[in-house]
CHARMM-style PDB file with segment names, atoms N, HN, CA, C and O in Angstrom:
ATOM      1  N   MET     1      -1.862  26.458  31.443  1.00  0.00      PROA
ATOM      2  CA  MET     1      -2.539  26.915  30.473  1.00  0.00      PROA
ATOM      3  C   MET     1      -1.873  26.605  29.435  1.00  0.00      PROA
ATOM      4  O   MET     1      -2.636  26.241  28.541  1.00  0.00      PROA
ATOM      5  N   LYS     2      -0.682  26.580  29.108  1.00  0.00      PROA
ATOM      6  HN  LYS     2      -0.062  26.875  29.835  1.00  0.00      PROA
ATOM      7  CA  LYS     2      -0.002  26.191  28.162  1.00  0.00      PROA
ATOM      8  C   LYS     2       0.000  24.931  27.686  1.00  0.00      PROA
ATOM      9  O   LYS     2      -0.086  24.552  26.517  1.00  0.00      PROA
ATOM     10  N   LYS     3       0.136  24.117  28.995  1.00  0.00      PROA
ATOM     11  HN  LYS     3       0.205  24.424  29.944  1.00  0.00      PROA
ATOM     12  CA  LYS     3       0.156  22.792  29.097  1.00  0.00      PROA
ATOM     13  C   LYS     3      -1.308  21.919  28.462  1.00  0.00      PROA
ATOM     14  O   LYS     3      -1.343  20.817  27.915  1.00  0.00      PROA
ATOM     15  N   LEU     4      -2.320  22.769  28.737  1.00  0.00      PROA
ATOM     16  HN  LEU     4      -2.291  23.665  29.181  1.00  0.00      PROA
ATOM     17  CA  LEU     4      -3.740  22.497  28.264  1.00  0.00      PROA
ATOM     18  C   LEU     4      -3.744  22.700  26.624  1.00  0.00      PROA
ATOM     19  O   LEU     4      -4.383  21.918  25.921  1.00  0.00      PROA
ATOM     20  N   LEU     5      -3.016  23.761  26.075  1.00  0.00      PROA
ATOM     21  HN  LEU     5      -2.497  24.397  26.647  1.00  0.00      PROA
ATOM     22  CA  LEU     5      -3.129  24.048  24.846  1.00  0.00      PROA
ATOM     23  C   LEU     5      -2.271  23.027  23.979  1.00  0.00      PROA
ATOM     24  O   LEU     5      -2.659  22.619  22.884  1.00  0.00      PROA
ATOM     25  N   TYR     6      -1.150  22.677  24.529  1.00  0.00      PROA
ATOM     26  HN  TYR     6      -0.835  23.009  25.418  1.00  0.00      PROA
ATOM     27  CA  TYR     6      -0.154  21.842  24.157  1.00  0.00      PROA
ATOM     28  C   TYR     6      -1.055  20.577  23.681  1.00  0.00      PROA
ATOM     29  O   TYR     6      -1.335  20.245  22.529  1.00  0.00      PROA
ATOM     30  N   VAL     7      -1.413  19.991  24.868  1.00  0.00      PROA
ATOM     31  HN  VAL     7      -1.186  20.261  25.803  1.00  0.00      PROA
ATOM     32  CA  VAL     7      -2.355  18.467  24.575  1.00  0.00      PROA
ATOM     33  C   VAL     7      -3.414  18.676  23.473  1.00  0.00      PROA
ATOM     34  O   VAL     7      -3.549  17.816  22.603  1.00  0.00      PROA
ATOM     35  N   PHE     8      -4.290  19.971  23.484  1.00  0.00      PROA
ATOM     36  HN  PHE     8      -4.180  20.670  24.190  1.00  0.00      PROA
ATOM     37  CA  PHE     8      -5.282  19.968  22.398  1.00  0.00      PROA
ATOM     38  C   PHE     8      -4.594  20.252  20.979  1.00  0.00      PROA
ATOM     39  O   PHE     8      -5.265  20.058  19.965  1.00  0.00      PROA
ATOM     40  N   ALA     9      -3.322  20.690  20.884  1.00  0.00      PROA
ATOM     41  HN  ALA     9      -2.777  20.848  21.707  1.00  0.00      PROA
ATOM     42  CA  ALA     9      -2.763  20.911  19.543  1.00  0.00      PROA
ATOM     43  C   ALA     9      -2.420  19.456  19.346  1.00  0.00      PROA
ATOM     44  O   ALA     9      -2.839  18.930  18.314  1.00  0.00      PROA
ATOM     45  N   LEU    10      -1.649  18.666  20.275  1.00  0.00      PROA
ATOM     46  HN  LEU    10      -1.309  19.093  21.113  1.00  0.00      PROA
ATOM     47  CA  LEU    10      -1.133  17.395  20.111  1.00  0.00      PROA
ATOM     48  C   LEU    10      -2.353  16.104  19.599  1.00  0.00      PROA
ATOM     49  O   LEU    10      -2.078  15.144  18.879  1.00  0.00      PROA
ATOM     50  N   ALA    11      -3.679  16.406  20.181  1.00  0.00      PROA
ATOM     51  HN  ALA    11      -3.902  17.186  20.766  1.00  0.00      PROA
ATOM     52  CA  ALA    11      -4.635  15.426  19.878  1.00  0.00      PROA
ATOM     53  C   ALA    11      -4.957  16.111  18.354  1.00  0.00      PROA
ATOM     54  O   ALA    11      -4.797  15.376  17.379  1.00  0.00      PROA
ATOM     55  N   GLY    12      -5.331  17.268  18.177  1.00  0.00      PROA
ATOM     56  HN  GLY    12      -5.461  17.865  18.969  1.00  0.00      PROA
ATOM     57  CA  GLY    12      -5.396  17.584  16.729  1.00  0.00      PROA
ATOM     58  C   GLY    12      -4.598  16.936  15.623  1.00  0.00      PROA
ATOM     59  O   GLY    12      -4.952  16.372  14.587  1.00  0.00      PROA
ATOM     60  N   LEU    13      -3.194  17.230  16.252  1.00  0.00      PROA
ATOM     61  HN  LEU    13      -2.906  17.688  17.094  1.00  0.00      PROA
ATOM     62  CA  LEU    13      -2.388  16.454  15.078  1.00  0.00      PROA
ATOM     63  C   LEU    13      -2.799  14.971  14.686  1.00  0.00      PROA
ATOM     64  O   LEU    13      -3.119  14.472  13.607  1.00  0.00      PROA
ATOM     65  N   PHE    14      -2.673  14.472  15.929  1.00  0.00      PROA
ATOM     66  HN  PHE    14      -2.413  14.878  16.805  1.00  0.00      PROA
ATOM     67  CA  PHE    14      -2.992  13.067  15.750  1.00  0.00      PROA
ATOM     68  C   PHE    14      -4.262  12.713  15.029  1.00  0.00      PROA
ATOM     69  O   PHE    14      -4.257  11.705  14.322  1.00  0.00      PROA
ATOM     70  N   GLY    15      -5.248  13.372  15.129  1.00  0.00      PROA
ATOM     71  HN  GLY    15      -5.252  14.190  15.704  1.00  0.00      PROA
ATOM     72  CA  GLY    15      -6.685  13.198  14.345  1.00  0.00      PROA
ATOM     73  C   GLY    15      -6.249  13.448  13.232  1.00  0.00      PROA
ATOM     74  O   GLY    15      -6.363  12.476  12.485  1.00  0.00      PROA
ATOM     75  N   PHE    16      -5.696  14.505  12.672  1.00  0.00      PROA
ATOM     76  HN  PHE    16      -5.603  15.295  13.279  1.00  0.00      PROA
ATOM     77  CA  PHE    16      -5.316  14.936  11.281  1.00  0.00      PROA
ATOM     78  C   PHE    16      -4.476  14.010  10.680  1.00  0.00      PROA
ATOM     79  O   PHE    16      -4.694  13.741   9.499  1.00  0.00      PROA
ATOM     80  N   ALA    17      -3.421  13.389  11.347  1.00  0.00      PROA
ATOM     81  HN  ALA    17      -3.244  13.608  12.306  1.00  0.00      PROA
ATOM     82  CA  ALA    17      -2.457  12.235  10.751  1.00  0.00      PROA
ATOM     83  C   ALA    17      -3.247  11.127  10.435  1.00  0.00      PROA
ATOM     84  O   ALA    17      -3.176  10.635   9.309  1.00  0.00      PROA
ATOM     85  N   SER    18      -3.949  10.700  11.244  1.00  0.00      PROA
ATOM     86  HN  SER    18      -4.007  11.099  12.158  1.00  0.00      PROA
ATOM     87  CA  SER    18      -4.966   9.461  10.907  1.00  0.00      PROA
ATOM     88  C   SER    18      -6.046   9.563   9.793  1.00  0.00      PROA
ATOM     89  O   SER    18      -6.717   8.545   9.625  1.00  0.00      PROA
ATOM     90  N   CYS    19      -6.294  10.549   9.073  1.00  0.00      PROA
ATOM     91  HN  CYS    19      -5.749  11.376   9.209  1.00  0.00      PROA
ATOM     92  CA  CYS    19      -6.912  10.782   7.944  1.00  0.00      PROA
ATOM     93  C   CYS    19      -6.317  10.367   6.635  1.00  0.00      PROA
ATOM     94  O   CYS    19      -5.220  10.804   6.288  1.00  0.00      PROA
ATOM     95  N   ASP    20      -7.029   9.511   5.879  1.00  0.00      PROA
ATOM     96  HN  ASP    20      -7.920   9.156   6.162  1.00  0.00      PROA
ATOM     97  CA  ASP    20      -6.743   8.897   4.729  1.00  0.00      PROA
ATOM     98  C   ASP    20      -6.652   9.781   3.414  1.00  0.00      PROA
ATOM     99  O   ASP    20      -7.684  10.413   3.189  1.00  0.00      PROA
ATOM    100  N   SER    21      -6.034   9.884   2.866  1.00  0.00      PROA
ATOM    101  HN  SER    21      -5.195   9.370   3.049  1.00  0.00      PROA
ATOM    102  CA  SER    21      -6.261  10.809   1.587  1.00  0.00      PROA
ATOM    103  C   SER    21      -6.469  10.017   0.016  1.00  0.00      PROA
ATOM    104  O   SER    21      -6.252   8.805  -0.014  1.00  0.00      PROA
ATOM    105  N   PRO    22      -6.755  10.497  -0.857  1.00  0.00      PROA
ATOM    106  CA  PRO    22      -7.181   9.676  -1.749  1.00  0.00      PROA
ATOM    107  C   PRO    22      -5.822   9.384  -2.656  1.00  0.00      PROA
ATOM    108  O   PRO    22      -5.792   8.331  -3.293  1.00  0.00      PROA
ATOM    109  N   ALA    23      -4.945  10.096  -2.712  1.00  0.00      PROA
ATOM    110  HN  ALA    23      -4.969  10.952  -2.195  1.00  0.00      PROA
ATOM    111  CA  ALA    23      -3.475   9.559  -3.005  1.00  0.00      PROA
ATOM    112  C   ALA    23      -3.031   8.336  -2.443  1.00  0.00      PROA
ATOM    113  O   ALA    23      -2.646   7.342  -3.058  1.00  0.00      PROA
ATOM    114  N   GLU    24      -3.132   8.522  -1.044  1.00  0.00      PROA
ATOM    115  HN  GLU    24      -3.445   9.330  -0.544  1.00  0.00      PROA
ATOM    116  CA  GLU    24      -2.609   7.377  -0.595  1.00  0.00      PROA
ATOM    117  C   GLU    24      -3.699   6.126  -0.842  1.00  0.00      PROA
ATOM    118  O   GLU    24      -3.119   5.048  -0.715  1.00  0.00      PROA
ATOM    119  N   ASP    25      -4.936   5.997  -1.119  1.00  0.00      PROA
ATOM    120  HN  ASP    25      -5.408   6.873  -1.222  1.00  0.00      PROA
ATOM    121  CA  ASP    25      -5.775   4.856  -1.537  1.00  0.00      PROA
ATOM    122  C   ASP    25      -5.390   4.517  -2.774  1.00  0.00      PROA
ATOM    123  O   ASP    25      -5.123   3.346  -3.045  1.00  0.00      PROA
ATOM    124  N   ARG    26      -5.306   5.617  -3.781  1.00  0.00      PROA
ATOM    125  HN  ARG    26      -5.523   6.569  -3.562  1.00  0.00      PROA
ATOM    126  CA  ARG    26      -4.615   5.084  -5.182  1.00  0.00      PROA
ATOM    127  C   ARG    26      -3.444   4.246  -5.182  1.00  0.00      PROA
ATOM    128  O   ARG    26      -3.239   3.327  -5.975  1.00  0.00      PROA
ATOM    129  N   ALA    27      -2.678   4.621  -4.233  1.00  0.00      PROA
ATOM    130  HN  ALA    27      -2.844   5.368  -3.589  1.00  0.00      PROA
ATOM    131  CA  ALA    27      -1.207   3.964  -4.195  1.00  0.00      PROA
ATOM    132  C   ALA    27      -1.272   2.700  -3.638  1.00  0.00      PROA
ATOM    133  O   ALA    27      -0.567   1.785  -4.063  1.00  0.00      PROA
ATOM    134  N   GLU    28      -2.189   2.542  -2.569  1.00  0.00      PROA
ATOM    135  HN  GLU    28      -2.762   3.285  -2.224  1.00  0.00      PROA
ATOM    136  CA  GLU    28      -2.224   1.266  -2.278  1.00  0.00      PROA
ATOM    137  C   GLU    28      -2.903   0.144  -3.214  1.00  0.00      PROA
ATOM    138  O   GLU    28      -2.516  -1.023  -3.274  1.00  0.00      PROA
ATOM    139  N   GLU    29      -4.081   0.746  -3.998  1.00  0.00      PROA
ATOM    140  HN  GLU    29      -4.395   1.694  -3.949  1.00  0.00      PROA
ATOM    141  CA  GLU    29      -4.682   0.099  -5.210  1.00  0.00      PROA
ATOM    142  C   GLU    29      -3.358  -0.537  -6.179  1.00  0.00      PROA
ATOM    143  O   GLU    29      -3.101  -1.720  -6.402  1.00  0.00      PROA
ATOM    144  N   MET    30      -2.700   0.585  -6.612  1.00  0.00      PROA
ATOM    145  HN  MET    30      -2.909   1.546  -6.431  1.00  0.00      PROA
ATOM    146  CA  MET    30      -1.530   0.207  -7.211  1.00  0.00      PROA
ATOM    147  C   MET    30      -0.803  -0.952  -6.998  1.00  0.00      PROA
ATOM    148  O   MET    30      -0.479  -1.801  -7.828  1.00  0.00      PROA
ATOM    149  N   GLU    31      -0.507  -0.897  -5.440  1.00  0.00      PROA
ATOM    150  HN  GLU    31      -0.771  -0.207  -4.765  1.00  0.00      PROA
ATOM    151  CA  GLU    31       0.508  -1.688  -4.976  1.00  0.00      PROA
ATOM    152  C   GLU    31      -0.281  -3.189  -5.420  1.00  0.00      PROA
ATOM    153  O   GLU    31       0.161  -4.038  -6.194  1.00  0.00      PROA
ATOM    154  N   ASP    32      -1.510  -3.209  -4.712  1.00  0.00      PROA
ATOM    155  HN  ASP    32      -1.869  -2.519  -4.083  1.00  0.00      PROA
ATOM    156  CA  ASP    32      -2.195  -4.414  -4.862  1.00  0.00      PROA
ATOM    157  C   ASP    32      -2.404  -4.845  -6.362  1.00  0.00      PROA
ATOM    158  O   ASP    32      -2.470  -6.059  -6.554  1.00  0.00      PROA
ATOM    159  N   GLN    33      -2.498  -4.142  -7.278  1.00  0.00      PROA
ATOM    160  HN  GLN    33      -2.444  -3.156  -7.122  1.00  0.00      PROA
ATOM    161  CA  GLN    33      -2.256  -4.862  -8.543  1.00  0.00      PROA
ATOM    162  C   GLN    33      -0.860  -5.125  -9.211  1.00  0.00      PROA
ATOM    163  O   GLN    33      -0.764  -5.762 -10.260  1.00  0.00      PROA
ATOM    164  N   ALA    34       0.199  -4.608  -8.555  1.00  0.00      PROA
ATOM    165  HN  ALA    34       0.121  -4.090  -7.703  1.00  0.00      PROA
ATOM    166  CA  ALA    34       1.103  -4.987  -9.046  1.00  0.00      PROA
ATOM    167  C   ALA    34       1.803  -6.436  -8.302  1.00  0.00      PROA
ATOM    168  O   ALA    34       2.714  -7.108  -8.786  1.00  0.00      PROA
ATOM    169  N   GLU    35       1.151  -6.661  -7.114  1.00  0.00      PROA
ATOM    170  HN  GLU    35       0.411  -6.116  -6.722  1.00  0.00      PROA
ATOM    171  CA  GLU    35       1.289  -7.551  -6.370  1.00  0.00      PROA
ATOM    172  C   GLU    35       0.752  -8.855  -7.262  1.00  0.00      PROA
ATOM    173  O   GLU    35       1.466  -9.832  -7.489  1.00  0.00      PROA
ATOM    174  N   ASP    36      -0.602  -8.717  -7.724  1.00  0.00      PROA
ATOM    175  HN  ASP    36      -1.182  -7.924  -7.540  1.00  0.00      PROA
ATOM    176  CA  ASP    36      -1.360  -9.533  -8.458  1.00  0.00      PROA
ATOM    177  C   ASP    36      -0.660  -9.787  -9.825  1.00  0.00      PROA
ATOM    178  O   ASP    36      -0.363 -10.911 -10.232  1.00  0.00      PROA
ATOM    179  N   THR    37      -0.429  -8.621 -10.492  1.00  0.00      PROA
ATOM    180  HN  THR    37      -0.670  -7.708 -10.161  1.00  0.00      PROA
ATOM    181  CA  THR    37       0.551  -9.208 -11.695  1.00  0.00      PROA
ATOM    182  C   THR    37       1.696  -9.808 -11.596  1.00  0.00      PROA
ATOM    183  O   THR    37       2.068 -10.532 -12.519  1.00  0.00      PROA
ATOM    184  N   ALA    38       2.476  -9.626 -10.464  1.00  0.00      PROA
ATOM    185  HN  ALA    38       2.174  -9.037  -9.714  1.00  0.00      PROA
ATOM    186  CA  ALA    38       3.758 -10.467 -10.363  1.00  0.00      PROA
ATOM    187  C   ALA    38       3.495 -11.935  -9.810  1.00  0.00      PROA
ATOM    188  O   ALA    38       4.358 -12.812  -9.858  1.00  0.00      PROA
ATOM    189  N   ASP    39       2.012 -12.154  -9.193  1.00  0.00      PROA
ATOM    190  HN  ASP    39       1.311 -11.442  -9.154  1.00  0.00      PROA
ATOM    191  CA  ASP    39       1.761 -13.800  -8.841  1.00  0.00      PROA
ATOM    192  C   ASP    39       1.220 -14.224 -10.308  1.00  0.00      PROA
ATOM    193  O   ASP    39       1.554 -15.349 -10.682  1.00  0.00      PROA
ATOM    194  N   GLU    40       0.644 -13.663 -10.935  1.00  0.00      PROA
ATOM    195  HN  GLU    40       0.373 -12.750 -10.631  1.00  0.00      PROA
ATOM    196  CA  GLU    40       0.141 -14.296 -12.262  1.00  0.00      PROA
ATOM    197  C   GLU    40       1.523 -14.626 -13.160  1.00  0.00      PROA
ATOM    198  O   GLU    40       1.750 -15.696 -13.726  1.00  0.00      PROA
ATOM    199  N   MET    41       2.487 -13.306 -13.147  1.00  0.00      PROA
ATOM    200  HN  MET    41       2.303 -12.437 -12.687  1.00  0.00      PROA
ATOM    201  CA  MET    41       3.489 -13.896 -14.109  1.00  0.00      PROA
ATOM    202  C   MET    41       4.279 -14.914 -13.526  1.00  0.00      PROA
ATOM    203  O   MET    41       4.863 -15.642 -14.329  1.00  0.00      PROA
ATOM    204  N   GLU    42       4.477 -15.196 -12.020  1.00  0.00      PROA
ATOM    205  HN  GLU    42       4.003 -14.604 -11.367  1.00  0.00      PROA
ATOM    206  CA  GLU    42       5.028 -16.359 -11.378  1.00  0.00      PROA
ATOM    207  C   GLU    42       4.416 -17.490 -11.958  1.00  0.00      PROA
ATOM    208  O   GLU    42       5.086 -18.284 -12.618  1.00  0.00      PROA
ATOM    209  N   ASP    43       2.609 -17.711 -11.685  1.00  0.00      PROA
ATOM    210  HN  ASP    43       2.065 -17.066 -11.149  1.00  0.00      PROA
ATOM    211  CA  ASP    43       2.122 -18.871 -12.086  1.00  0.00      PROA
ATOM    212  C   ASP    43       2.432 -19.157 -13.260  1.00  0.00      PROA
ATOM    213  O   ASP    43       2.830 -20.292 -13.518  1.00  0.00      PROA
ATOM    214  N   ALA    44       2.295 -17.998 -14.425  1.00  0.00      PROA
ATOM    215  HN  ALA    44       1.971 -17.075 -14.215  1.00  0.00      PROA
ATOM    216  CA  ALA    44       2.809 -18.236 -15.926  1.00  0.00      PROA
ATOM    217  C   ALA    44       4.237 -19.141 -16.184  1.00  0.00      PROA
ATOM    218  O   ALA    44       4.364 -20.055 -16.999  1.00  0.00      PROA
ATOM    219  N   ALA    45       5.226 -18.637 -15.287  1.00  0.00      PROA
ATOM    220  HN  ALA    45       5.123 -17.895 -14.624  1.00  0.00      PROA
ATOM    221  CA  ALA    45       6.322 -19.058 -15.566  1.00  0.00      PROA
ATOM    222  C   ALA    45       6.533 -20.706 -15.107  1.00  0.00      PROA
ATOM    223  O   ALA    45       7.255 -21.540 -15.652  1.00  0.00      PROA
ATOM    224  N   GLU    46       5.636 -20.872 -13.900  1.00  0.00      PROA
ATOM    225  HN  GLU    46       5.049 -20.194 -13.457  1.00  0.00      PROA
ATOM    226  CA  GLU    46       5.793 -22.190 -13.228  1.00  0.00      PROA
ATOM    227  C   GLU    46       5.071 -23.097 -14.317  1.00  0.00      PROA
ATOM    228  O   GLU    46       5.476 -24.256 -14.397  1.00  0.00      PROA
ATOM    229  N   ASP    47       4.184 -22.748 -15.049  1.00  0.00      PROA
ATOM    230  HN  ASP    47       3.855 -21.806 -14.984  1.00  0.00      PROA
ATOM    231  CA  ASP    47       3.550 -23.583 -15.912  1.00  0.00      PROA
ATOM    232  C   ASP    47       3.730 -23.627 -17.448  1.00  0.00      PROA
ATOM    233  O   ASP    47       3.056 -24.358 -18.173  1.00  0.00      PROA
ATOM    234  N   ALA    48       4.799 -22.695 -17.932  1.00  0.00      PROA
ATOM    235  HN  ALA    48       5.347 -22.101 -17.343  1.00  0.00      PROA
ATOM    236  CA  ALA    48       5.175 -22.462 -18.993  1.00  0.00      PROA
ATOM    237  C   ALA    48       6.466 -23.796 -19.169  1.00  0.00      PROA
ATOM    238  O   ALA    48       7.415 -23.962 -18.403  1.00  0.00      PROA
ATOM    239  N   ASP    49       6.105 -24.700 -20.524  1.00  0.00      PROA
ATOM    240  HN  ASP    49       5.334 -24.565 -21.146  1.00  0.00      PROA
ATOM    241  CA  ASP    49       6.783 -25.606 -20.725  1.00  0.00      PROA
ATOM    242  C   ASP    49       8.376 -25.425 -21.279  1.00  0.00      PROA
ATOM    243  O   ASP    49       8.547 -25.176 -22.472  1.00  0.00      PROA
ATOM    244  N   THR    50       9.292 -25.530 -20.555  1.00  0.00      PROA
ATOM    245  HN  THR    50       9.154 -25.732 -19.586  1.00  0.00      PROA
ATOM    246  CA  THR    50      10.601 -25.208 -20.927  1.00  0.00      PROA
ATOM    247  C   THR    50      11.451 -26.076 -21.355  1.00  0.00      PROA
ATOM    248  O   THR    50      12.627 -25.821 -21.617  1.00  0.00      PROA
ATOM    249  N   SER    51      10.740 -27.508 -21.487  1.00  0.00      PROA
ATOM    250  HN  SER    51       9.785 -27.716 -21.274  1.00  0.00      PROA
ATOM    251  CA  SER    51      11.686 -28.492 -22.100  1.00  0.00      PROA
ATOM    252  C   SER    51      11.795 -28.142 -23.603  1.00  0.00      PROA
ATOM    253  O   SER    51      10.968 -27.657 -24.376  1.00  0.00      PROA
ATOM    254  N   ALA    52      13.254 -28.596 -23.797  1.00  0.00      PROA
ATOM    255  HN  ALA    52      13.925 -28.990 -23.169  1.00  0.00      PROA
ATOM    256  CA  ALA    52      13.432 -28.435 -25.431  1.00  0.00      PROA
ATOM    257  C   ALA    52      13.484 -29.858 -26.172  1.00  0.00      PROA
ATOM    258  O   ALA    52      13.970 -30.914 -25.767  1.00  0.00      PROA
ATOM    259  N   VAL    53      12.929 -29.605 -27.210  1.00  0.00      PROA
ATOM    260  HN  VAL    53      12.534 -28.747 -27.539  1.00  0.00      PROA
ATOM    261  CA  VAL    53      12.912 -30.744 -28.195  1.00  0.00      PROA
ATOM    262  C   VAL    53      14.007 -30.736 -28.827  1.00  0.00      PROA
ATOM    263  O   VAL    53      14.365 -29.697 -29.383  1.00  0.00      PROA
ATOM    264  N   ILE    54      14.798 -31.920 -28.883  1.00  0.00      PROA
ATOM    265  HN  ILE    54      14.507 -32.763 -28.432  1.00  0.00      PROA
ATOM    266  CA  ILE    54      15.991 -32.020 -29.649  1.00  0.00      PROA
ATOM    267  C   ILE    54      16.076 -33.023 -30.459  1.00  0.00      PROA
ATOM    268  OT1 ILE    54      17.081 -33.172 -31.154  1.00  0.00      PROA
TER     269      ILE     54
END
């Protein structure tokens, strides 16, 4: 009987752990935005004319 309860408790914990939270979704969105911004900054740095006119 104890093993059966242990199995059900473990299955419940796995189900609970697989749920997404709104905070996790927001963190992923912020990470994506940061990556996009970093890519844009890299592109702008590559396109910038850094030659000096003397």
